[in-house]
ChimeraX commands (.cxc) that place a marker at each C-alpha (Angstrom):
marker #1 position 0.01,-0.25,0.25 radius 0.5
marker #1 position 1.47,3.30,-0.85 radius 0.5
marker #1 position 1.09,6.34,1.66 radius 0.5
marker #1 position 1.67,9.90,0.44 radius 0.5
marker #1 position 1.39,12.69,2.73 radius 0.5
marker #1 position -0.17,16.31,1.30 radius 0.5
marker #1 position 0.14,19.44,2.97 radius 0.5
marker #1 position -2.30,21.95,2.81 radius 0.5
marker #1 position -1.64,25.31,4.13 radius 0.5
marker #1 position -4.85,26.59,5.61 radius 0.5
marker #1 position -6.59,29.09,8.22 radius 0.5
marker #1 position -5.89,32.23,10.11 radius 0.5
marker #1 position -2.49,30.78,11.73 radius 0.5
marker #1 position -0.97,28.63,8.63 radius 0.5
marker #1 position -2.20,25.51,9.88 radius 0.5
marker #1 position -0.57,22.50,8.34 radius 0.5
marker #1 position -3.71,20.45,7.26 radius 0.5
marker #1 position -2.54,17.23,6.68 radius 0.5
marker #1 position -3.99,14.66,3.82 radius 0.5
marker #1 position -2.71,11.29,4.34 radius 0.5
marker #1 position -3.26,9.68,1.03 radius 0.5
marker #1 position -3.34,5.86,1.47 radius 0.5
marker #1 position -4.12,4.53,-2.09 radius 0.5
marker #1 position -7.33,5.92,-3.35 radius 0.5
marker #1 position -8.27,6.99,0.27 radius 0.5
marker #1 position -7.39,9.59,2.99 radius 0.5
marker #1 position -7.34,10.66,6.46 radius 0.5
marker #1 position -7.56,14.43,6.72 radius 0.5
marker #1 position -6.10,15.86,10.15 radius 0.5
marker #1 position -6.73,19.57,11.31 radius 0.5
marker #1 position -8.90,20.77,8.61 radius 0.5
marker #1 position -8.71,24.61,9.44 radius 0.5
marker #1 position -9.90,26.17,5.88 radius 0.5
marker #1 position -12.74,28.67,6.35 radius 0.5
marker #1 position -14.92,31.56,4.56 radius 0.5
marker #1 position -13.17,33.98,6.82 radius 0.5
marker #1 position -9.75,33.40,5.52 radius 0.5
marker #1 position -10.91,32.93,2.05 radius 0.5
marker #1 position -9.74,28.95,1.59 radius 0.5
marker #1 position -13.08,27.62,2.34 radius 0.5
marker #1 position -12.69,24.97,-0.45 radius 0.5
marker #1 position -9.18,24.57,-0.65 radius 0.5
marker #1 position -9.47,21.06,1.11 radius 0.5
marker #1 position -12.34,19.86,-0.41 radius 0.5
marker #1 position -11.53,20.96,-3.85 radius 0.5
marker #1 position -7.83,18.98,-3.61 radius 0.5
marker #1 position -9.71,15.80,-2.46 radius 0.5
marker #1 position -12.22,16.26,-5.43 radius 0.5
marker #1 position -9.28,16.76,-7.73 radius 0.5
marker #1 position -7.41,13.87,-6.25 radius 0.5
marker #1 position -10.63,11.66,-6.54 radius 0.5
marker #1 position -9.84,10.57,-3.02 radius 0.5
marker #1 position -12.51,9.06,-0.88 radius 0.5
marker #1 position -12.33,10.35,2.66 radius 0.5
marker #1 position -12.12,7.77,5.62 radius 0.5
marker #1 position -11.95,10.32,8.52 radius 0.5
marker #1 position -11.60,13.52,9.53 radius 0.5
marker #1 position -9.20,13.87,12.63 radius 0.5
marker #1 position -8.42,16.74,15.16 radius 0.5
marker #1 position -5.63,16.85,17.09 radius 0.5
marker #1 position -7.13,19.10,19.30 radius 0.5
marker #1 position -9.83,21.53,19.52 radius 0.5
marker #1 position -8.42,25.05,19.21 radius 0.5
marker #1 position -10.41,27.39,17.22 radius 0.5
marker #1 position -7.61,27.55,14.52 radius 0.5
marker #1 position -7.38,23.71,14.04 radius 0.5
marker #1 position -10.81,23.04,13.56 radius 0.5
marker #1 position -12.87,25.70,11.15 radius 0.5
marker #1 position -13.11,23.37,8.21 radius 0.5
marker #1 position -15.24,20.42,9.94 radius 0.5
marker #1 position -18.47,21.92,8.67 radius 0.5
marker #1 position -17.50,22.09,4.87 radius 0.5
marker #1 position -15.97,18.96,5.15 radius 0.5
marker #1 position -19.14,17.21,6.66 radius 0.5
marker #1 position -21.57,18.78,4.45 radius 0.5
marker #1 position -19.97,17.08,1.57 radius 0.5
marker #1 position -19.34,14.04,3.34 radius 0.5
marker #1 position -21.46,13.52,6.07 radius 0.5
marker #1 position -21.01,9.65,6.38 radius 0.5
marker #1 position -17.44,10.30,7.36 radius 0.5
marker #1 position -16.69,10.32,10.76 radius 0.5
marker #1 position -15.47,13.24,12.64 radius 0.5
marker #1 position -12.87,12.06,15.35 radius 0.5
marker #1 position -11.51,13.85,18.49 radius 0.5
marker #1 position -10.32,13.43,21.89 radius 0.5
marker #1 position -13.28,13.15,24.56 radius 0.5
marker #1 position -11.34,15.87,26.69 radius 0.5
marker #1 position -11.79,18.52,23.83 radius 0.5
marker #1 position -15.11,17.43,22.51 radius 0.5
marker #1 position -17.00,20.55,24.09 radius 0.5
marker #1 position -14.18,22.96,22.52 radius 0.5
marker #1 position -14.43,21.60,19.20 radius 0.5
marker #1 position -18.09,21.45,18.06 radius 0.5
marker #1 position -21.26,23.33,18.06 radius 0.5
marker #1 position -20.32,25.13,21.35 radius 0.5
marker #1 position -16.61,26.13,20.19 radius 0.5
marker #1 position -17.29,29.79,19.69 radius 0.5
marker #1 position -18.94,29.95,22.87 radius 0.5
marker #1 position -16.03,28.16,25.26 radius 0.5
marker #1 position -13.03,29.68,22.81 radius 0.5
marker #1 position -14.87,33.23,22.74 radius 0.5
marker #1 position -12.53,34.90,25.29 radius 0.5
marker #1 position -9.63,33.60,23.87 radius 0.5
marker #1 position -10.29,35.19,20.35 radius 0.5
marker #1 position -10.89,38.22,22.15 radius 0.5
marker #1 position -7.91,38.28,23.81 radius 0.5
marker #1 position -5.83,38.22,20.89 radius 0.5
marker #1 position -7.96,40.63,18.79 radius 0.5
marker #1 position -9.87,37.93,16.83 radius 0.5
marker #1 position -13.27,38.03,18.18 radius 0.5
marker #1 position -14.07,38.30,14.22 radius 0.5
marker #1 position -13.33,34.70,13.62 radius 0.5
marker #1 position -15.65,33.32,16.21 radius 0.5
marker #1 position -18.34,33.17,13.13 radius 0.5
marker #1 position -15.69,30.75,11.64 radius 0.5
marker #1 position -16.25,28.31,14.22 radius 0.5
marker #1 position -20.13,28.91,15.39 radius 0.5
marker #1 position -22.55,25.49,14.77 radius 0.5
marker #1 position -19.35,23.46,13.71 radius 0.5
marker #1 position -20.36,19.88,13.65 radius 0.5
marker #1 position -19.73,17.67,16.94 radius 0.5
marker #1 position -17.50,14.82,16.98 radius 0.5
marker #1 position -19.07,11.43,15.90 radius 0.5
marker #1 position -16.14,9.39,17.30 radius 0.5
marker #1 position -14.74,10.20,20.88 radius 0.5
marker #1 position -11.58,8.86,21.88 radius 0.5
marker #1 position -11.11,7.68,25.40 radius 0.5
marker #1 position -8.33,5.03,25.19 radius 0.5
marker #1 position -5.24,4.80,23.12 radius 0.5
marker #1 position -6.09,2.72,20.30 radius 0.5
marker #1 position -5.92,2.00,16.21 radius 0.5
marker #1 position -8.12,3.97,14.09 radius 0.5
marker #1 position -9.60,0.69,12.93 radius 0.5
marker #1 position -11.16,-0.07,16.39 radius 0.5
marker #1 position -12.79,3.12,15.79 radius 0.5
marker #1 position -14.23,2.92,12.66 radius 0.5
marker #1 position -15.71,-0.43,11.57 radius 0.5
marker #1 position -16.16,-1.37,8.01 radius 0.5
marker #1 position -17.34,-4.27,5.72 radius 0.5
marker #1 position -14.28,-3.47,3.42 radius 0.5
marker #1 position -11.33,-5.62,4.81 radius 0.5
marker #1 position -9.07,-3.38,2.81 radius 0.5
marker #1 position -10.10,-0.23,4.80 radius 0.5
marker #1 position -9.64,-1.90,7.94 radius 0.5
marker #1 position -6.32,-2.98,7.01 radius 0.5
marker #1 position -5.50,0.53,6.07 radius 0.5
marker #1 position -6.74,1.86,9.26 radius 0.5
marker #1 position -4.79,-0.84,11.52 radius 0.5
marker #1 position -1.38,0.90,11.12 radius 0.5
marker #1 position -2.65,4.26,12.44 radius 0.5
marker #1 position -2.50,4.77,16.57 radius 0.5
marker #1 position -3.71,7.55,18.46 radius 0.5
marker #1 position -1.51,8.68,21.22 radius 0.5
marker #1 position -2.92,10.40,23.92 radius 0.5
marker #1 position -0.65,13.57,24.30 radius 0.5
marker #1 position -1.96,16.37,27.10 radius 0.5
marker #1 position -0.27,19.31,27.69 radius 0.5
marker #1 position -1.22,22.08,24.99 radius 0.5
marker #1 position -4.98,21.03,25.63 radius 0.5
marker #1 position -6.45,18.27,27.79 radius 0.5
marker #1 position -7.41,16.27,24.71 radius 0.5
marker #1 position -4.41,16.72,22.26 radius 0.5
marker #1 position -3.56,13.53,20.60 radius 0.5
marker #1 position -0.58,12.47,18.21 radius 0.5
marker #1 position -1.43,10.11,15.10 radius 0.5
marker #1 position 1.02,7.29,15.01 radius 0.5
marker #1 position 2.30,4.94,12.00 radius 0.5
marker #1 position 4.98,2.46,14.06 radius 0.5
marker #1 position 5.25,0.73,10.64 radius 0.5
marker #1 position 6.42,3.54,8.35 radius 0.5
marker #1 position 7.71,5.89,11.62 radius 0.5
marker #1 position 5.47,8.57,10.94 radius 0.5
marker #1 position 4.05,11.14,14.02 radius 0.5
marker #1 position 1.84,13.60,13.15 radius 0.5
marker #1 position 1.95,15.94,16.21 radius 0.5
marker #1 position -0.53,18.81,15.99 radius 0.5
marker #1 position 0.64,21.42,18.42 radius 0.5
marker #1 position 2.27,19.02,20.77 radius 0.5
marker #1 position 5.89,18.97,18.99 radius 0.5
marker #1 position 7.23,21.44,16.67 radius 0.5
marker #1 position 10.71,21.81,15.16 radius 0.5
marker #1 position 12.88,22.26,18.44 radius 0.5
marker #1 position 9.91,23.61,20.25 radius 0.5
marker #1 position 6.40,22.31,21.54 radius 0.5
marker #1 position 3.06,23.75,21.83 radius 0.5
marker #1 position 2.33,26.65,24.37 radius 0.5
marker #1 position 0.60,25.89,27.54 radius 0.5
marker #1 position -0.96,28.96,28.44 radius 0.5
marker #1 position -4.08,28.75,26.22 radius 0.5
marker #1 position -7.59,26.90,26.85 radius 0.5
marker #1 position -6.71,23.64,28.44 radius 0.5
marker #1 position -3.09,23.72,28.45 radius 0.5
marker #1 position -0.89,22.55,31.57 radius 0.5
marker #1 position 2.99,22.76,31.88 radius 0.5
marker #1 position 3.47,19.81,33.84 radius 0.5
marker #1 position 1.47,17.78,31.51 radius 0.5
marker #1 position 3.35,18.77,28.60 radius 0.5
marker #1 position 6.50,17.77,30.07 radius 0.5
marker #1 position 5.44,14.34,30.82 radius 0.5
marker #1 position 4.20,13.81,27.25 radius 0.5
marker #1 position 7.31,15.34,25.51 radius 0.5
marker #1 position 9.32,12.89,28.02 radius 0.5
marker #1 position 7.15,9.91,27.19 radius 0.5
marker #1 position 7.10,10.47,23.33 radius 0.5
marker #1 position 10.91,11.26,23.13 radius 0.5
marker #1 position 11.35,8.09,25.27 radius 0.5
marker #1 position 9.00,5.49,23.56 radius 0.5
marker #1 position 9.32,6.40,19.66 radius 0.5
marker #1 position 12.28,5.75,17.60 radius 0.5
marker #1 position 14.87,8.42,16.74 radius 0.5
marker #1 position 14.25,8.05,13.47 radius 0.5
marker #1 position 10.56,8.92,13.34 radius 0.5
marker #1 position 9.80,11.60,11.28 radius 0.5
marker #1 position 7.52,14.76,12.80 radius 0.5
marker #1 position 4.63,16.57,10.93 radius 0.5
marker #1 position 3.48,19.04,13.26 radius 0.5
marker #1 position 0.55,21.27,13.09 radius 0.5
marker #1 position 2.54,24.49,12.36 radius 0.5
marker #1 position 5.37,25.64,10.03 radius 0.5
marker #1 position 8.61,23.07,9.40 radius 0.5
marker #1 position 8.06,19.30,8.89 radius 0.5
marker #1 position 9.65,16.04,8.17 radius 0.5
marker #1 position 12.42,16.43,10.78 radius 0.5
marker #1 position 13.49,13.43,13.05 radius 0.5
marker #1 position 13.03,13.13,16.84 radius 0.5
marker #1 position 16.67,12.72,16.96 radius 0.5
marker #1 position 17.55,15.98,15.23 radius 0.5
marker #1 position 14.75,17.76,17.10 radius 0.5
marker #1 position 16.79,18.67,20.44 radius 0.5
marker #1 position 14.62,20.72,22.77 radius 0.5
marker link #1:1,2 radius 0.2
marker link #1:2,3 radius 0.2
marker link #1:3,4 radius 0.2
marker link #1:4,5 radius 0.2
marker link #1:5,6 radius 0.2
marker link #1:6,7 radius 0.2
marker link #1:7,8 radius 0.2
marker link #1:8,9 radius 0.2
marker link #1:9,10 radius 0.2
marker link #1:10,11 radius 0.2
marker link #1:11,12 radius 0.2
marker link #1:12,13 radius 0.2
marker link #1:13,14 radius 0.2
marker link #1:14,15 radius 0.2
marker link #1:15,16 radius 0.2
marker link #1:16,17 radius 0.2
marker link #1:17,18 radius 0.2
marker link #1:18,19 radius 0.2
marker link #1:19,20 radius 0.2
marker link #1:20,21 radius 0.2
marker link #1:21,22 radius 0.2
marker link #1:22,23 radius 0.2
marker link #1:23,24 radius 0.2
marker link #1:24,25 radius 0.2
marker link #1:25,26 radius 0.2
marker link #1:26,27 radius 0.2
marker link #1:27,28 radius 0.2
marker link #1:28,29 radius 0.2
marker link #1:29,30 radius 0.2
marker link #1:30,31 radius 0.2
marker link #1:31,32 radius 0.2
marker link #1:32,33 radius 0.2
marker link #1:33,34 radius 0.2
marker link #1:34,35 radius 0.2
marker link #1:35,36 radius 0.2
marker link #1:36,37 radius 0.2
marker link #1:37,38 radius 0.2
marker link #1:38,39 radius 0.2
marker link #1:39,40 radius 0.2
marker link #1:40,41 radius 0.2
marker link #1:41,42 radius 0.2
marker link #1:42,43 radius 0.2
marker link #1:43,44 radius 0.2
marker link #1:44,45 radius 0.2
marker link #1:45,46 radius 0.2
marker link #1:46,47 radius 0.2
marker link #1:47,48 radius 0.2
marker link #1:48,49 radius 0.2
marker link #1:49,50 radius 0.2
marker link #1:50,51 radius 0.2
marker link #1:51,52 radius 0.2
marker link #1:52,53 radius 0.2
marker link #1:53,54 radius 0.2
marker link #1:54,55 radius 0.2
marker link #1:55,56 radius 0.2
marker link #1:56,57 radius 0.2
marker link #1:57,58 radius 0.2
marker link #1:58,59 radius 0.2
marker link #1:59,60 radius 0.2
marker link #1:60,61 radius 0.2
marker link #1:61,62 radius 0.2
marker link #1:62,63 radius 0.2
marker link #1:63,64 radius 0.2
marker link #1:64,65 radius 0.2
marker link #1:65,66 radius 0.2
marker link #1:66,67 radius 0.2
marker link #1:67,68 radius 0.2
marker link #1:68,69 radius 0.2
marker link #1:69,70 radius 0.2
marker link #1:70,71 radius 0.2
marker link #1:71,72 radius 0.2
marker link #1:72,73 radius 0.2
marker link #1:73,74 radius 0.2
marker link #1:74,75 radius 0.2
marker link #1:75,76 radius 0.2
marker link #1:76,77 radius 0.2
marker link #1:77,78 radius 0.2
marker link #1:78,79 radius 0.2
marker link #1:79,80 radius 0.2
marker link #1:80,81 radius 0.2
marker link #1:81,82 radius 0.2
marker link #1:82,83 radius 0.2
marker link #1:83,84 radius 0.2
marker link #1:84,85 radius 0.2
marker link #1:85,86 radius 0.2
marker link #1:86,87 radius 0.2
marker link #1:87,88 radius 0.2
marker link #1:88,89 radius 0.2
marker link #1:89,90 radius 0.2
marker link #1:90,91 radius 0.2
marker link #1:91,92 radius 0.2
marker link #1:92,93 radius 0.2
marker link #1:93,94 radius 0.2
marker link #1:94,95 radius 0.2
marker link #1:95,96 radius 0.2
marker link #1:96,97 radius 0.2
marker link #1:97,98 radius 0.2
marker link #1:98,99 radius 0.2
marker link #1:99,100 radius 0.2
marker link #1:100,101 radius 0.2
marker link #1:101,102 radius 0.2
marker link #1:102,103 radius 0.2
marker link #1:103,104 radius 0.2
marker link #1:104,105 radius 0.2
marker link #1:105,106 radius 0.2
marker link #1:106,107 radius 0.2
marker link #1:107,108 radius 0.2
marker link #1:108,109 radius 0.2
marker link #1:109,110 radius 0.2
marker link #1:110,111 radius 0.2
marker link #1:111,112 radius 0.2
marker link #1:112,113 radius 0.2
marker link #1:113,114 radius 0.2
marker link #1:114,115 radius 0.2
marker link #1:115,116 radius 0.2
marker link #1:116,117 radius 0.2
marker link #1:117,118 radius 0.2
marker link #1:118,119 radius 0.2
marker link #1:119,120 radius 0.2
marker link #1:120,121 radius 0.2
marker link #1:121,122 radius 0.2
marker link #1:122,123 radius 0.2
marker link #1:123,124 radius 0.2
marker link #1:124,125 radius 0.2
marker link #1:125,126 radius 0.2
marker link #1:126,127 radius 0.2
marker link #1:127,128 radius 0.2
marker link #1:128,129 radius 0.2
marker link #1:129,130 radius 0.2
marker link #1:130,131 radius 0.2
marker link #1:131,132 radius 0.2
marker link #1:132,133 radius 0.2
marker link #1:133,134 radius 0.2
marker link #1:134,135 radius 0.2
marker link #1:135,136 radius 0.2
marker link #1:136,137 radius 0.2
marker link #1:137,138 radius 0.2
marker link #1:138,139 radius 0.2
marker link #1:139,140 radius 0.2
marker link #1:140,141 radius 0.2
marker link #1:141,142 radius 0.2
marker link #1:142,143 radius 0.2
marker link #1:143,144 radius 0.2
marker link #1:144,145 radius 0.2
marker link #1:145,146 radius 0.2
marker link #1:146,147 radius 0.2
marker link #1:147,148 radius 0.2
marker link #1:148,149 radius 0.2
marker link #1:149,150 radius 0.2
marker link #1:150,151 radius 0.2
marker link #1:151,152 radius 0.2
marker link #1:152,153 radius 0.2
marker link #1:153,154 radius 0.2
marker link #1:154,155 radius 0.2
marker link #1:155,156 radius 0.2
marker link #1:156,157 radius 0.2
marker link #1:157,158 radius 0.2
marker link #1:158,159 radius 0.2
marker link #1:159,160 radius 0.2
marker link #1:160,161 radius 0.2
marker link #1:161,162 radius 0.2
marker link #1:162,163 radius 0.2
marker link #1:163,164 radius 0.2
marker link #1:164,165 radius 0.2
marker link #1:165,166 radius 0.2
marker link #1:166,167 radius 0.2
marker link #1:167,168 radius 0.2
marker link #1:168,169 radius 0.2
marker link #1:169,170 radius 0.2
marker link #1:170,171 radius 0.2
marker link #1:171,172 radius 0.2
marker link #1:172,173 radius 0.2
marker link #1:173,174 radius 0.2
marker link #1:174,175 radius 0.2
marker link #1:175,176 radius 0.2
marker link #1:176,177 radius 0.2
marker link #1:177,178 radius 0.2
marker link #1:178,179 radius 0.2
marker link #1:179,180 radius 0.2
marker link #1:180,181 radius 0.2
marker link #1:181,182 radius 0.2
marker link #1:182,183 radius 0.2
marker link #1:183,184 radius 0.2
marker link #1:184,185 radius 0.2
marker link #1:185,186 radius 0.2
marker link #1:186,187 radius 0.2
marker link #1:187,188 radius 0.2
marker link #1:188,189 radius 0.2
marker link #1:189,190 radius 0.2
marker link #1:190,191 radius 0.2
marker link #1:191,192 radius 0.2
marker link #1:192,193 radius 0.2
marker link #1:193,194 radius 0.2
marker link #1:194,195 radius 0.2
marker link #1:195,196 radius 0.2
marker link #1:196,197 radius 0.2
marker link #1:197,198 radius 0.2
marker link #1:198,199 radius 0.2
marker link #1:199,200 radius 0.2
marker link #1:200,201 radius 0.2
marker link #1:201,202 radius 0.2
marker link #1:202,203 radius 0.2
marker link #1:203,204 radius 0.2
marker link #1:204,205 radius 0.2
marker link #1:205,206 radius 0.2
marker link #1:206,207 radius 0.2
marker link #1:207,208 radius 0.2
marker link #1:208,209 radius 0.2
marker link #1:209,210 radius 0.2
marker link #1:210,211 radius 0.2
marker link #1:211,212 radius 0.2
marker link #1:212,213 radius 0.2
marker link #1:213,214 radius 0.2
marker link #1:214,215 radius 0.2
marker link #1:215,216 radius 0.2
marker link #1:216,217 radius 0.2
marker link #1:217,218 radius 0.2
marker link #1:218,219 radius 0.2
marker link #1:219,220 radius 0.2
marker link #1:220,221 radius 0.2
marker link #1:221,222 radius 0.2
marker link #1:222,223 radius 0.2
marker link #1:223,224 radius 0.2
marker link #1:224,225 radius 0.2
marker link #1:225,226 radius 0.2
marker link #1:226,227 radius 0.2
marker link #1:227,228 radius 0.2
marker link #1:228,229 radius 0.2
marker link #1:229,230 radius 0.2
view
């Protein structure tokens, strides 16, 4: 099976929206496109152009800048599950604007609240670390096989429900805002905790192989853990 990684830069803070292409299927991580940022159809157009069938829409966490594209995706593919960790459920769905309104005001982005109003709630909530195939049941054995290589790791610190998506076979980690190049996600926003972040980073750097490649939610990507000293 061929895995191709596509990066689309979307949203107000130049999010790395990742499209993991596995044969003719796709996992979409952190869809941040919106009308507010004039890129509402960037993700959907890419999927249609490449003739890719979405399997899942996955949120690494619930912060406003990572979630604004869920509405347009679900409107086109309503049966494709939207997945997030249970601890970030409230901040990523229909109540996102209300819950994150104060944060948006504090950073001068209150106008962005409209972009995260009435977003769809997640269809599947991650409670325990597991393979994607454990959450999405398919009668298609090919899809089940594709999904079995991808695992969710709970990585609290940036938010309480932050996750990473890991493929041990290919040594790929989609880290959201947990790991950046020579840095890590801030812990002073909604759901952040510095002590948890330190524990999470210690665990990841200890348990994952040094040559695991990292694909974060912002900026530079494709570096390995070994070259990413903190």
